C-alpha angles and dihedrals in degrees: 000000000000090000091052092051091046090050092050091049090049093049091046091049093049091047090052092048092046091050089053093051114047106053100030097095093049092045091048092049091048090048093050090048091053089049089051092050090046091051092049094048093044091051094048095044093050091046093048090049090054091048090051090052091049092046093049090072089064094065092084107047092182091069096051123108137174088258091050091052091048090052091047091052090050091048091051090049091052092046091049093047090052091048094049092047091049092048094046091051090057095062116184120327116247095251137107090260094041096116092051089052091050090049091052090051091049089052090052090053090051092048096050090048090052091049090048090053089053090052093048092047090050093050092047091049097056112118113188133334093296091068094058098082093050090046091051090053092049092048092048089050091050091049089051090049090053092051091048090050091057091052090048089051092055089048092049090050091050092047091053092047097091094162094048094236095131093041088056089049092049089050091052098043110090094207091060095065091085095053114087113235096016094097127051 
């Protein structure tokens, strides 16, 4: 009887150990990929929210001033710096298409920096109160371009994701539900 109990305990122990071994690497990779997707979506959502708040001040051109445009340009710079820092900290996801995803994110960072330069050049180039409405249009256009670039980045990542690993991660990451195209 003791041998039977010892055998049952041994088999149960081995089954438990075996269950802990086999799928752990895959589960860990899937988990880290979901964390990566969550980090990406959180960064983009927070950044887009900030851009919307900045852009909202351009709805009433009569209340704009040179100082207000300077502050908006500084706010965009801060938002972009935070986004780029957040994206750089993500690195590449641990998937077959991870490098393509990283390249798309790097391209987004380059695009938002170029749009920021356009905003700063526009603000610096304002001469007098008559230049403010045209500057507001240019800034609004640059903000829109930045938001479009983030959507294009998500699409590029999904297009490169031939195995569907990142799509699965986007589907599982709660923060991705607010980003169009990131969930099936």
